[in-house]
Backbone as CSV, one residue per row, in Angstrom:
resi,resn,N_x,N_y,N_z,CA_x,CA_y,CA_z,C_x,C_y,C_z
1,MET,232.211,72.603,153.468,233.734,73.485,153.364,234.524,73.256,154.625
2,ALA,235.766,72.565,154.361,236.697,71.798,155.280,236.925,73.559,156.311
3,LYS,237.080,73.331,158.155,237.200,74.304,158.386,238.271,74.582,158.698
4,ASN,238.749,75.978,159.008,240.167,76.247,159.556,240.849,75.830,160.677
5,LYS,241.896,75.711,161.472,242.212,75.136,162.718,241.638,75.840,164.030
6,LYS,241.917,75.188,164.749,241.435,76.150,165.884,242.167,76.997,166.238
7,ILE,241.181,78.071,166.767,242.153,79.314,167.390,242.626,78.985,168.844
8,LYS,243.807,79.005,168.887,244.372,79.187,170.213,243.668,80.081,171.468
9,PRO,243.599,79.347,172.655,242.918,80.076,173.585,244.132,80.492,173.965
10,VAL,243.591,82.142,174.562,243.958,82.755,175.951,244.312,81.903,177.284
11,LYS,245.016,82.442,177.473,245.826,81.126,179.025,245.897,82.129,180.308
12,ALA,244.810,81.905,181.272,244.514,83.145,182.166,244.196,82.412,183.796
13,ILE,244.982,82.964,184.532,244.889,82.293,186.083,244.119,84.032,186.708
14,ILE,242.886,83.490,187.305,241.918,84.357,187.641,241.881,84.075,189.554
15,VAL,242.557,85.880,189.587,242.896,85.337,191.065,241.628,86.343,191.704
16,LEU,240.821,85.653,192.878,239.982,86.600,193.720,240.556,86.982,194.949
17,CYS,240.492,87.832,194.819,241.247,88.385,196.632,240.257,89.076,197.084
18,GLU,240.737,89.212,198.512,239.798,89.150,199.708,239.887,91.275,199.499
19,GLY,241.176,91.924,199.408,241.063,92.852,199.686,242.116,93.806,198.598
20,LYS,241.774,95.193,198.374,242.858,95.570,196.946,244.613,95.457,197.632
21,THR,244.562,95.506,198.894,246.115,94.862,199.555,246.271,93.961,199.143
22,ASP,245.614,92.742,199.091,245.976,91.620,198.883,246.875,92.035,196.892
23,VAL,246.048,92.428,196.207,246.107,92.748,195.148,247.587,93.389,194.959
24,ALA,247.453,94.615,195.637,249.010,95.094,195.272,250.242,94.092,195.695
25,PHE,249.844,93.778,196.918,250.857,92.810,197.213,251.500,91.785,196.537
26,LEU,250.520,91.093,196.206,250.539,89.945,195.092,251.140,90.309,193.643
27,ARG,250.981,91.951,193.291,251.511,92.328,191.901,252.885,92.598,192.456
28,ARG,253.669,93.185,193.427,255.165,93.577,193.969,255.661,91.684,193.936
29,LEU,255.083,90.781,194.480,255.586,90.208,194.597,255.892,88.870,193.555
30,LEU,254.779,88.993,192.630,255.126,88.089,191.437,255.627,88.684,190.441
31,LYS,255.590,89.850,190.485,256.884,90.765,189.391,258.719,89.887,189.902
32,THR,258.430,89.464,190.982,260.019,88.416,191.089,260.310,87.304,190.712
33,ASP,259.052,87.100,190.077,258.773,85.797,189.105,258.817,85.655,188.206
34,GLY,258.810,86.389,187.280,258.700,87.201,186.032,257.408,87.440,185.439
35,TYR,256.919,87.851,186.167,255.310,88.784,185.748,255.712,89.889,185.249
36,ASN,254.912,90.684,185.066,255.283,92.464,184.437,253.893,92.828,184.233
37,ASP,253.659,93.832,184.582,252.516,94.990,184.222,252.421,94.637,183.023
38,TYR,250.748,94.297,182.368,250.209,94.464,181.192,249.859,95.748,180.745
39,LYS,250.158,96.322,179.826,250.171,97.654,179.352,249.885,97.854,178.213
40,GLN,248.446,98.229,178.286,248.018,99.013,176.281,247.446,100.232,176.044
41,ASP,247.468,100.992,175.371,246.996,102.335,175.402,245.485,102.169,174.734
42,ALA,244.928,101.454,174.995,243.604,100.934,174.455,243.027,99.888,174.736
43,VAL,241.881,99.590,175.963,241.118,98.472,175.887,241.059,97.686,174.790
44,TYR,240.217,98.377,173.746,240.376,97.362,172.492,241.092,96.774,171.966
45,LYS,242.404,97.011,172.179,243.709,96.022,171.955,244.090,94.681,172.313
46,ILE,243.600,94.887,173.614,243.857,93.568,174.342,243.431,92.310,173.806
47,PRO,243.877,91.248,174.139,243.622,89.676,173.581,242.311,89.658,173.351
48,LYS,241.467,88.864,172.823,240.200,88.280,172.824,240.621,87.230,174.154
49,PRO,239.332,86.775,174.676,238.312,87.616,174.825,238.164,89.257,176.028
50,PHE,239.329,89.397,176.492,239.394,90.220,177.241,238.941,91.751,176.496
51,GLY,239.619,91.950,175.653,239.632,92.748,174.684,239.480,92.013,173.314
52,LEU,239.644,93.188,172.089,239.083,92.603,170.593,240.368,92.642,169.868
53,ALA,241.244,92.930,170.317,242.521,92.167,169.763,243.110,93.100,167.985
54,GLY,242.702,94.401,168.328,242.646,95.919,167.747,240.911,95.768,166.752
55,ASP,240.235,95.103,166.960,239.482,95.128,165.682,237.926,95.615,166.296
56,LYS,237.798,97.254,165.966,236.914,97.834,166.516,235.578,97.569,166.413
57,ASN,235.458,96.719,165.155,234.180,96.090,164.945,233.571,94.895,165.714
58,ASP,234.444,94.287,166.381,234.074,93.545,166.907,233.178,93.495,168.132
59,LYS,232.188,93.345,168.925,231.432,93.388,169.797,231.741,92.258,170.798
60,GLY,232.697,91.253,171.181,232.668,90.366,172.005,234.064,91.222,173.205
61,SER,233.781,92.259,173.211,234.865,92.323,174.568,234.118,92.289,175.680
62,TYR,235.143,91.660,176.805,234.571,90.966,178.211,234.460,92.081,178.854
63,PHE,235.928,93.069,178.796,235.779,94.242,179.473,235.308,95.056,179.134
64,ILE,235.398,95.380,177.958,234.303,96.549,176.990,232.898,96.358,178.000
65,ASN,232.293,95.441,177.166,230.876,94.632,177.735,230.557,95.357,179.199
66,LYS,231.366,94.805,179.962,231.278,95.287,181.873,231.101,96.265,182.140
67,LEU,232.223,97.562,181.437,232.101,98.881,181.228,230.463,99.148,180.896
68,LYS,230.121,98.777,179.508,228.688,99.295,179.119,227.635,98.782,179.976
69,THR,227.506,97.951,180.870,226.753,97.522,181.910,226.976,97.697,183.121
70,TYR,227.910,98.399,183.586,228.016,98.791,184.748,226.981,100.232,185.169
71,LYS,226.077,99.803,186.362,225.353,100.749,187.101,225.903,102.210,187.697
72,TYR,226.042,102.888,186.854,226.562,104.555,187.961,225.523,104.739,189.132
73,ASP,226.138,104.919,189.903,225.748,105.588,190.795,226.680,106.283,191.830
74,SER,226.829,107.963,191.413,227.772,109.006,191.789,227.793,108.728,193.696
75,GLY,226.338,108.518,194.055,226.515,108.422,195.645,227.004,107.379,195.965
76,ARG,227.597,106.555,195.595,228.529,105.228,196.234,229.755,105.813,195.761
77,LEU,230.380,106.482,196.851,232.107,107.205,196.251,233.171,106.088,195.711
78,HIS,232.812,104.825,196.695,234.056,103.861,196.231,233.849,102.626,195.252
79,ASP,232.219,103.012,194.998,231.874,101.849,193.836,232.323,101.583,193.021
80,ARG,232.307,101.120,191.696,233.339,101.076,190.183,232.780,99.473,189.983
81,PRO,233.429,99.514,188.607,233.039,97.780,187.826,233.939,97.103,188.731
82,ILE,233.740,95.932,188.543,234.959,94.868,188.909,236.116,94.634,188.004
83,LEU,236.557,95.321,187.863,238.027,94.880,186.863,239.146,94.811,187.417
84,PRO,239.938,93.971,186.944,241.448,93.326,187.379,242.186,94.445,187.211
85,ILE,243.785,93.865,188.056,244.748,94.551,187.890,245.681,93.057,186.939
86,ILE,246.093,93.879,185.666,246.302,92.427,184.761,248.589,92.379,184.908
87,LEU,248.548,91.449,184.905,249.659,91.027,185.117,250.192,89.925,183.376
88,ARG,251.474,89.932,183.478,251.644,88.626,181.955,253.044,88.127,182.052
89,ARG,253.379,86.763,182.270,254.471,85.892,182.199,254.568,85.376,180.756
90,THR,255.486,85.342,180.132,255.879,84.694,178.945,256.283,83.091,179.446
91,GLN,255.952,82.106,179.150,256.137,80.649,179.084,255.670,80.178,177.817
92,GLY,257.456,79.871,177.510,257.359,79.033,176.227,257.105,80.067,175.023
93,GLN,256.447,79.455,173.730,255.989,79.905,173.146,254.303,81.171,173.449
94,SER,253.825,81.184,174.517,252.453,81.628,175.046,252.314,82.430,176.433
95,ASP,251.581,83.586,176.274,251.630,84.120,177.654,250.329,83.560,178.381
96,ILE,250.848,83.986,179.517,250.111,83.600,180.888,249.329,85.037,181.379
97,PHE,248.047,85.127,181.295,247.629,86.871,181.613,247.462,86.076,183.176
98,LEU,247.406,86.836,184.189,247.291,86.777,185.501,245.820,87.896,185.676
99,LEU,245.189,88.047,186.293,244.011,88.864,186.578,243.480,88.936,187.887
100,LEU,244.013,89.828,188.498,244.183,90.164,189.676,242.774,91.108,190.329
101,TYR,242.065,90.275,191.025,240.774,91.022,191.462,240.522,91.508,192.692
102,ASP,240.653,92.402,193.066,239.795,93.266,194.532,238.812,93.203,194.685
103,MET,238.217,92.210,195.226,236.853,92.034,195.726,236.124,92.709,197.040
104,ASN,236.919,93.124,197.735,236.109,94.414,198.566,235.327,93.292,199.609
105,GLY,236.318,92.063,200.169,236.032,91.568,201.432,235.257,89.974,201.329
106,MET,235.095,89.230,201.983,234.947,88.168,201.476,233.436,88.067,201.814
107,ASP,232.561,89.205,202.530,231.387,89.670,202.661,230.621,89.999,201.469
108,ARG,230.922,89.842,200.056,230.302,90.185,199.267,230.264,89.409,198.268
109,PRO,229.483,88.157,198.897,229.261,87.244,197.561,228.974,87.293,196.435
110,GLN,227.731,88.302,196.552,227.086,88.712,194.805,228.585,88.903,194.072
111,ASN,229.797,89.607,194.611,230.994,90.328,193.693,231.576,88.574,193.191
112,TYR,231.929,88.103,193.877,232.792,86.616,193.718,231.622,85.627,192.597
113,ARG,230.439,85.769,192.938,229.407,84.993,192.008,229.638,85.567,190.547
114,GLU,229.789,86.672,190.439,229.353,87.666,189.070,230.640,87.398,188.388
115,ILE,231.997,87.293,188.782,232.806,86.921,188.500,233.081,85.626,187.900
116,ILE,232.931,84.636,188.897,232.806,83.239,188.506,231.825,83.126,187.132
117,THR,230.446,83.759,187.339,229.589,83.212,185.980,229.910,83.697,185.244
118,ASP,230.697,85.025,184.987,231.625,85.458,183.857,232.407,84.058,182.737
119,PHE,233.279,83.952,184.232,234.190,83.120,183.482,233.812,81.658,182.930
120,ASN,232.766,81.534,184.236,232.064,79.792,183.509,231.530,79.909,182.048
121,LYS,231.197,81.234,181.921,230.722,81.425,180.248,232.284,81.443,179.334
122,LEU,233.042,82.522,179.764,233.756,82.322,178.906,234.409,81.147,178.484
123,THR,234.653,80.185,179.160,235.129,78.815,179.123,234.330,78.111,178.377
124,LEU,233.781,78.402,178.046,232.662,77.570,177.277,232.839,77.442,175.458
125,PRO,233.109,76.073,174.939,233.781,76.113,173.805,232.183,76.742,172.625
126,ILE,233.046,77.225,171.575,232.074,78.375,170.784,231.988,77.667,169.319
127,GLU,231.298,77.440,168.877,231.052,77.002,167.611,231.010,78.019,166.542
128,ASP,232.130,77.760,165.547,231.889,78.811,164.055,232.217,78.278,163.409
129,ASP,231.582,79.206,162.184,231.117,78.818,160.711,232.967,78.465,159.649
130,TYR,233.669,79.146,160.432,234.441,79.483,159.685,236.466,78.363,160.484
131,PHE,235.809,78.021,162.117,236.933,77.443,162.673,236.501,75.941,163.380
132,GLU,236.994,75.587,163.692,236.752,74.182,164.583,236.428,74.442,165.976
133,ALA,235.397,73.897,166.048,235.039,74.291,167.804,236.212,74.839,168.538
134,PHE,235.717,75.812,169.466,237.350,76.252,170.519,237.229,76.785,171.645
135,THR,237.714,76.848,172.736,237.383,77.598,173.445,238.129,78.823,174.003
136,PRO,237.468,80.320,174.096,238.250,81.140,174.215,239.511,81.776,175.298
137,ILE,239.527,80.867,175.934,239.892,81.272,177.211,240.403,80.075,178.192
138,ASP,241.804,79.362,178.341,241.793,78.466,179.450,242.265,78.836,180.649
139,ALA,241.413,78.512,181.519,241.635,79.296,182.932,241.713,78.645,184.186
140,ALA,242.386,79.360,184.940,242.649,78.827,186.201,241.737,79.581,187.312
141,ILE,241.758,79.653,188.356,240.691,79.929,189.044,241.504,79.653,190.465
142,ALA,241.788,81.056,191.634,242.192,80.925,192.893,241.487,81.990,193.606
143,PHE,241.482,81.236,194.683,241.152,81.918,195.681,242.030,82.546,196.858
144,ILE,242.017,83.790,197.529,243.273,84.026,198.062,242.251,85.131,199.239
145,TYR,242.256,84.960,200.464,241.761,85.425,201.663,243.244,85.302,202.600
146,ASP,242.722,85.810,204.067,243.556,85.970,205.378,243.100,84.545,206.007
147,LEU,243.406,84.383,206.402,243.213,82.983,207.079,242.474,83.520,208.554
148,ASP,243.158,84.993,209.227,242.465,85.031,210.251,242.808,84.438,211.497
149,ASP,241.559,83.975,212.263,242.008,83.596,213.524,241.091,81.824,213.267
150,LYS,240.734,81.745,211.914,239.793,80.685,211.095,241.031,79.387,211.067
151,SER,240.227,78.208,210.853,240.901,77.473,210.505,240.859,77.185,209.085
152,VAL,241.773,76.689,208.546,241.704,76.304,207.160,240.372,75.738,206.666
153,THR,240.224,74.463,207.281,238.719,73.882,207.028,237.696,75.039,207.110
154,GLU,237.393,75.724,207.675,236.383,76.820,207.810,236.504,77.742,206.487
155,ARG,237.438,77.998,206.429,237.722,78.892,205.596,237.264,78.128,203.886
156,LEU,237.440,76.922,203.535,237.321,76.123,202.787,235.644,75.955,202.791
157,GLN,235.274,75.823,203.773,233.704,75.619,203.731,232.914,76.956,203.477
158,HIS,233.565,78.238,203.645,232.881,79.319,203.460,232.751,79.110,201.754
159,ILE,234.052,79.112,201.022,234.350,78.913,199.693,233.422,77.809,198.728
160,GLN,233.099,76.519,199.697,232.254,75.821,198.847,230.786,75.833,199.509
161,SER,230.871,76.489,200.324,228.735,76.646,200.774,228.409,77.823,199.878
162,ASN,229.610,79.124,199.231,228.953,79.966,198.644,229.134,79.979,197.188
163,TYR,230.067,78.970,196.690,230.049,78.812,195.049,230.140,77.427,194.537
164,ALA,230.257,76.428,195.470,229.973,75.206,195.021,229.177,75.046,194.057
165,ASP,228.054,75.505,194.156,226.926,75.543,192.953,227.154,75.698,191.908
166,LEU,228.440,77.019,191.419,228.907,77.793,190.036,229.975,76.445,190.081
167,ILE,230.972,76.300,190.803,232.100,75.176,190.469,232.046,74.330,191.402
168,PRO,231.587,73.502,190.845,230.374,71.978,192.189,232.517,71.260,192.362
169,GLU,233.143,71.322,191.603,234.302,70.622,191.778,235.612,71.348,193.112
170,LEU,234.571,72.660,193.347,235.745,72.775,194.898,235.318,72.113,196.227
171,GLU,234.536,71.222,195.626,233.981,70.440,196.734,235.066,69.061,197.105
172,HIS,236.061,69.243,196.246,237.113,68.464,196.082,238.258,69.157,196.774
173,LEU,238.277,70.050,197.173,239.593,71.207,197.685,239.700,70.175,199.503
174,SER,240.593,70.149,199.895,240.885,69.820,201.442,242.059,70.510,201.906
175,LYS,242.064,70.436,202.896,243.006,70.894,204.141,244.391,70.339,203.323
176,ASN,244.357,69.245,202.750,245.538,68.788,202.027,245.443,68.768,200.407
177,LYS,244.760,69.602,200.237,244.612,69.679,198.641,244.266,70.538,198.036
178,GLN,244.993,71.485,198.053,245.014,72.890,197.827,244.581,73.417,196.161
179,ILE,244.659,72.387,195.577,244.614,72.522,194.066,243.880,71.558,193.213
180,THR,242.817,71.367,192.301,242.160,70.499,191.636,241.886,70.910,190.300
181,SER,241.110,70.029,189.561,240.781,70.756,187.920,238.928,70.453,188.463
182,SER,238.729,71.095,187.193,237.162,71.068,187.131,236.777,71.242,185.632
183,LYS,235.479,70.566,185.717,234.924,70.766,184.282,235.564,72.391,183.254
184,ASN,235.021,73.124,183.956,235.550,74.598,182.985,236.414,75.115,183.748
185,TYR,237.886,74.736,184.221,238.794,75.371,184.859,239.807,74.395,184.932
186,LYS,240.942,74.394,183.917,242.140,73.752,184.060,242.770,73.525,185.498
187,SER,242.647,74.337,186.428,243.068,74.894,187.779,242.051,75.435,188.454
188,ILE,241.594,74.511,189.679,241.185,75.712,191.026,241.756,75.274,192.256
189,GLY,241.885,76.532,192.840,242.757,76.402,194.232,242.281,77.428,195.040
190,TYR,243.155,77.276,196.134,243.318,78.569,196.971,244.413,78.320,198.138
191,HIS,245.016,79.851,198.595,245.976,79.872,199.400,245.691,80.923,200.066
192,PHE,245.373,80.662,201.725,245.335,81.579,202.600,246.675,81.639,203.128
193,LEU,246.444,83.276,203.559,247.502,84.473,203.791,247.777,83.696,205.605
194,LYS,249.039,83.916,206.001,248.923,83.903,207.337,250.742,84.009,207.901
195,LYS,250.990,83.648,209.530,251.719,83.947,209.757,253.440,82.852,209.089
196,ASP,254.097,82.824,209.630,255.101,81.928,209.591,254.845,80.722,210.638
197,ASP,255.055,79.428,210.276,254.933,78.660,211.293,253.812,78.567,212.362
198,SER,252.543,79.278,211.806,251.016,79.229,212.510,249.883,78.702,211.473
199,ASP,249.200,78.615,212.335,247.705,77.987,211.608,246.901,79.443,211.774
200,ALA,247.632,80.868,212.029,246.333,82.452,211.980,247.237,83.187,211.478
201,GLY,246.315,84.037,210.994,247.269,85.398,210.547,246.802,85.683,209.527
202,ASN,247.427,86.720,208.944,247.090,87.183,208.046,247.787,88.285,207.004
203,LEU,247.794,88.881,205.401,248.413,89.493,205.072,249.672,90.427,205.746
204,GLU,249.334,91.114,206.969,250.463,92.115,207.180,251.078,91.277,208.300
205,ASP,250.719,90.101,208.482,251.656,89.002,209.118,252.977,88.517,208.318
206,ILE,252.656,88.556,206.831,253.596,88.512,206.348,254.739,89.758,205.826
207,VAL,253.708,90.786,205.426,254.500,91.890,204.962,255.368,92.741,206.380
208,LEU,254.644,93.181,207.265,254.983,93.573,208.583,256.347,93.245,208.974
209,PRO,256.748,92.063,209.247,258.515,91.759,209.687,259.148,91.641,208.482
210,LEU,258.910,92.161,207.234,259.382,92.261,206.107,260.047,93.987,205.962
211,MET,258.983,94.457,206.253,259.135,96.056,206.473,260.106,96.168,207.681
212,LYS,259.756,95.400,208.541,260.523,95.899,210.063,262.357,95.898,209.839
213,LYS,262.793,94.524,209.218,263.507,94.197,209.282,264.702,95.182,208.584
214,GLY,265.338,95.788,209.733,266.455,96.826,209.462,266.063,97.982,209.437
215,ASN,264.917,98.686,209.844,263.470,99.266,209.747,263.678,99.348,211.514
216,GLU,263.666,98.404,212.361,262.754,98.412,213.773,262.785,99.968,214.485
217,HIS,263.643,100.768,214.549,263.607,102.237,215.197,262.570,102.167,214.679
218,LEU,261.977,102.815,213.350,261.307,103.362,213.039,259.357,102.793,213.172
219,PHE,259.479,101.345,213.508,258.289,100.971,213.536,258.350,100.779,215.570
220,ASP,259.260,101.218,216.088,259.005,101.330,217.564,258.721,102.331,218.053
221,LYS,259.127,103.580,217.213,258.707,104.646,217.643,256.779,105.162,217.151
222,ALA,256.767,104.507,215.869,255.118,104.154,215.470,254.649,103.558,216.356
223,ALA,254.676,102.989,216.921,254.048,101.454,218.056,253.875,102.721,219.223
224,ASP,254.899,103.088,219.608,254.905,104.391,220.857,253.372,105.324,220.808
225,PHE,253.691,106.036,219.411,252.757,106.678,219.207,251.440,106.338,218.908
226,LEU,251.239,105.053,218.064,249.802,104.910,218.108,249.408,104.270,219.288
227,ASN,250.405,103.750,220.424,249.817,103.028,221.749,249.745,104.102,222.803
228,SER,249.926,105.316,222.430,249.987,106.564,223.448,248.659,106.761,224.064
229,ASN,247.704,106.585,223.100,246.561,106.746,223.839,245.304,105.905,223.894
230,GLY,246.140,104.364,223.926,245.364,103.502,224.186,245.082,102.791,223.043
231,PHE,245.553,102.074,222.019,245.010,101.708,220.568,244.228,100.540,220.708
232,ILE,242.948,100.392,220.722,241.741,99.514,221.097,240.905,99.230,220.016
233,ARG,240.166,97.869,219.736,239.356,97.813,219.215,238.322,96.944,219.617
234,LEU,236.747,97.215,219.585,235.660,96.925,220.353,234.902,96.147,219.541
235,LYS,234.209,94.877,220.393,232.921,94.283,220.087,231.962,95.295,220.090
236,LYS,230.638,94.637,219.365,229.446,95.286,219.839,229.102,95.406,221.061
237,ASP,229.127,94.540,221.870,229.451,94.443,223.161,229.973,95.708,223.819
238,LYS,230.827,96.179,223.244,231.732,97.172,223.936,233.065,96.760,224.669
239,SER,232.788,95.247,224.357,234.460,94.701,224.934,235.859,94.745,223.873
240,LYS,237.014,94.532,224.963,237.688,94.266,223.786,238.061,93.203,222.574
241,ASP,237.776,93.900,221.383,238.157,92.765,220.344,239.475,92.310,220.465
242,GLU,239.881,91.252,220.501,241.791,91.495,220.698,241.951,90.777,218.925
243,ASN,241.499,90.223,218.463,241.948,90.297,217.245,241.734,91.051,216.394
244,LYS,240.813,92.000,216.290,240.950,93.033,215.442,241.783,93.739,215.667
245,THR,242.004,93.796,217.107,242.909,95.105,217.797,244.418,95.064,216.859
246,GLN,244.856,93.391,217.194,246.095,93.565,216.790,246.227,93.437,215.755
247,SER,245.462,93.182,214.677,245.311,93.303,213.204,245.265,94.411,213.011
248,ASP,244.661,95.289,213.382,244.720,96.729,212.673,245.700,97.550,213.507
249,LEU,245.977,97.060,214.434,247.384,97.759,215.099,248.670,97.857,214.242
250,LYS,248.747,96.111,213.295,249.700,96.124,212.280,249.463,96.982,210.935
251,LYS,248.178,97.097,210.798,247.893,97.853,209.687,248.447,99.360,209.134
252,SER,248.038,99.823,210.777,248.235,101.242,211.016,249.515,101.607,211.306
253,LEU,250.334,100.365,211.642,251.993,100.932,211.635,252.760,100.442,210.562
254,ILE,252.097,99.751,209.640,252.272,99.899,208.065,252.006,101.345,207.329
255,GLY,250.756,101.479,207.776,250.384,103.281,207.460,251.301,104.226,207.845
256,THR,251.493,104.338,208.850,252.252,105.244,209.321,253.418,105.577,209.089
257,VAL,254.423,104.554,209.158,256.053,104.600,208.774,255.768,104.758,207.347
258,GLY,254.500,104.334,206.332,254.730,104.307,204.924,254.631,105.670,204.470
259,GLN,253.635,106.684,205.876,253.909,107.859,205.365,254.902,108.992,205.081
260,LEU,256.456,108.407,206.147,257.520,109.049,205.927,257.682,109.055,204.705
261,GLU,257.497,107.844,203.576,258.064,107.343,202.410,256.984,108.465,201.612
262,HIS,255.809,108.230,201.516,254.858,108.700,200.718,253.549,109.055,201.157
263,SER,253.419,110.328,201.553,252.411,111.181,202.221,251.296,110.904,201.461
264,GLY,250.330,110.238,202.342,248.808,110.301,201.666,248.320,109.227,201.371
265,LEU,249.432,108.190,201.450,248.852,107.335,200.415,248.238,105.947,201.680
266,GLY,247.203,104.880,200.716,246.667,103.858,201.966,247.823,103.075,201.524
267,ASN,247.779,101.545,202.517,248.269,100.765,202.475,248.863,99.846,200.908
268,ALA,247.611,99.814,200.131,247.993,99.080,199.266,248.888,100.202,198.277
269,ASP,248.574,101.607,198.322,249.909,101.919,197.289,251.112,102.009,198.229
270,ILE,251.011,101.682,199.064,252.669,101.998,200.112,253.227,100.504,199.665
271,PHE,252.417,99.452,199.743,252.590,98.359,199.226,253.262,98.257,197.871
272,LYS,252.756,99.123,197.230,253.237,98.966,195.645,254.863,99.699,195.523
273,LEU,254.415,100.641,196.541,255.611,101.734,196.155,257.036,101.757,197.637
274,THR,256.524,100.947,198.451,257.807,101.339,199.405,259.286,100.943,199.268
275,ALA,260.185,100.924,199.528,261.353,100.970,199.644,261.267,99.865,200.532
276,LEU,260.713,99.401,201.457,261.176,98.741,203.013,261.048,97.343,202.464
277,LEU,259.801,97.113,201.294,260.192,95.880,200.863,261.395,96.165,199.664
278,ASN,262.087,94.960,199.514,262.617,94.367,198.129,262.980,92.986,197.718
279,LYS,263.488,93.182,196.726,263.645,91.947,196.229,264.479,90.911,196.698
280,ASP,265.020,91.086,197.645,265.979,90.107,198.375,264.973,89.514,199.499
281,LYS,264.472,90.313,200.497,263.507,90.097,201.391,262.560,89.617,201.174
282,LEU,261.863,89.698,199.640,260.445,88.998,199.416,260.992,87.401,199.053
283,LYS,262.404,87.213,198.696,263.132,86.221,198.144,263.288,85.017,199.887
284,ASN,263.788,85.870,200.401,264.052,84.956,202.054,263.021,84.807,202.369
285,SER,261.807,85.056,202.377,260.813,84.636,203.045,259.895,83.528,202.657
286,SER,260.092,82.279,203.983,259.145,81.414,203.126,258.020,81.392,202.756
287,GLN,257.154,82.400,203.090,255.517,82.619,202.864,255.173,83.329,201.979
288,CYS,256.215,84.281,201.294,256.565,84.730,199.841,256.752,83.688,198.605
289,GLN,257.416,82.854,199.053,257.985,81.875,198.345,256.915,80.657,197.995
290,ALA,256.031,80.720,199.487,254.749,79.383,199.450,253.603,80.020,198.469
291,ILE,253.641,81.168,198.717,252.813,81.933,197.392,253.304,81.564,196.137
292,ILE,254.668,82.415,195.424,255.243,81.587,194.509,254.689,80.382,194.067
293,LYS,255.171,79.863,194.824,255.137,78.157,194.366,253.650,77.739,194.103
294,PHE,252.511,78.196,194.552,251.121,77.948,194.063,251.007,78.293,192.872
295,PHE,251.202,79.734,192.573,251.103,79.880,191.518,251.600,79.445,189.957
296,SER,252.715,78.977,190.465,253.791,78.231,189.485,252.998,76.752,189.510
297,ASP,252.302,76.272,190.715,251.437,74.692,190.395,250.269,75.378,189.779
298,MET,249.672,76.573,189.733,248.121,76.781,189.297,248.892,76.913,187.927
299,ARG,249.998,77.499,187.201,249.938,77.353,185.856,250.310,76.082,185.014
300,LYS,250.462,75.282,185.961,251.250,73.851,185.160,249.772,73.093,184.863
301,GLY,248.666,73.902,184.648,247.924,73.244,184.305,246.887,73.822,183.233
302,LEU,247.628,74.557,183.027,247.572,75.393,181.441,248.311,75.322,180.464
């Protein structure tokens, strides 16, 4: 019996972010470049393989199965299944889904390995009695980290040493090669967040100057308040940790001024809601535009 035409795969970029503030900022930024929040009133209505495309009798939903196998423990207050924030961008006749994952730090490789292993399986061809063999998802995968005080080579070595056994082509990435392809993924790549014109820094070095612009008086007063009793972070040997002190001060400045707009929120929600970030500021930031270009390059392989 002749088989029907191949099923068109879902197109998706899997974004493994260091933390929830990265997810919140990328969501805010990429919505200036044609992405929109993806909303459904039920998980089973999300397209396969993430949902069931409306078919309640199907058993193949990745998200539903993820929830089914989650080991619940009420003693772990902030623990939860590793599920993404989903954005969607229409490109030609098809949609591209952007799955923004909060990986809860760089020091939990088991979280990264879990998601990579899941998508390694989802990108394998499926044999079917009625359709030609098809791949359920055309995927790209991206790592988004703060550069901090490390070199690009050091950050890449962390990725390669922890995950190259799952994606061997990660070894092809280098300081001068940000994106490549692999057996399972149309594109694999990285983008490290840093200061303008610097080989160091983090997300706050991008966001804080944008929020301060036109609001310097608020941040000056917040800095005076935070430094009034000595703002300091210590190493294990009780000496001052200069890098962490500066990094945490920037986070605290954003959080303190953010309370004037939205009381009680953490920085991730401040990034989502603050009026101190606007479209013009994001469009005029070279670092923000570098992030947008990175995701544009990642989409080209899909």
